[in-house]
C-alpha positions in Angstrom: -75.1 145.4 -6.2 -76.7 148.9 -5.8 -74.7 151.6 -3.8 -76.9 154.5 -2.8 -75.0 157.9 -1.9 -77.0 160.5 0.0 -77.3 163.8 -1.7 -79.3 165.5 1.2 -78.3 169.0 2.5 -75.7 167.7 5.2 -74.0 165.3 2.8 -74.3 167.8 -0.2 -72.1 170.2 2.1 -69.7 167.5 2.9 -69.1 166.7 -0.7 -71.6 164.1 -1.9 -71.4 165.1 -5.6 -67.5 164.9 -5.5 -67.9 161.4 -3.9 -70.4 160.3 -6.5 -68.0 161.5 -9.4 -65.0 159.8 -7.7 -67.0 156.6 -7.4 -68.4 156.8 -10.9 -64.7 157.1 -12.3 -63.8 154.1 -10.3 -66.7 152.0 -11.7 -65.9 153.1 -15.3 -62.2 152.8 -15.0 -62.5 149.2 -13.6 -65.3 148.0 -15.8 -67.6 147.3 -13.0 -70.7 148.9 -14.7 -72.4 145.4 -14.7 -71.6 144.7 -11.0 -72.3 148.0 -9.2 -75.1 150.5 -9.9 -74.7 153.9 -8.3 -77.8 155.8 -7.3 -78.4 159.0 -5.4 -80.8 159.0 -2.5 -81.8 161.6 0.2 -81.3 161.5 3.9 -80.1 158.3 5.5 -80.1 159.8 9.0 -76.5 159.6 9.5 -75.6 163.4 9.1 -72.7 163.7 11.3 -70.0 161.3 10.0 -69.5 162.2 6.2 -71.3 161.4 3.1 -73.6 158.6 3.9 -74.1 155.6 1.8 -75.8 152.2 2.0 -75.7 149.1 0.0 -79.3 148.2 -1.0 -80.6 145.4 1.0 -78.3 145.9 4.0 -78.7 147.9 7.1 -75.3 149.2 7.7 -74.3 152.7 6.8 -71.1 153.8 5.4 -69.3 157.2 5.5 -67.3 158.5 2.7 -65.2 161.7 2.1 -63.3 163.0 -0.8 -60.2 161.9 0.8 -61.2 158.3 1.7 -63.6 157.3 -1.1 -61.1 155.3 -3.2 -59.8 153.2 -0.2 -63.2 152.6 1.1 -64.7 151.7 -2.2 -62.0 149.2 -2.5 -62.6 147.8 1.0 -66.3 148.0 1.0 -67.6 147.3 -2.5 -64.8 145.6 -4.5 -64.4 143.1 -1.6 -68.0 142.0 -2.1 -68.1 141.7 -5.9 -64.6 140.2 -6.7 
């Protein structure tokens, strides 16, 4: 699974680099490196809700924040791979 997280201007201001750092930590700590690939991307045209992300091959956009990234990663990503 490839998870793309926006690092465009609006998402950068909302903490995209912190979100990426937290997700990277989760992937490493839980040994998910072979199951989840994390990539940065530019604008996903969802600039109002939070740090935007998309699973490659899907149309649905997700919004993360520093505060909810761990819970949302569990609900959205881990749910699909485990």
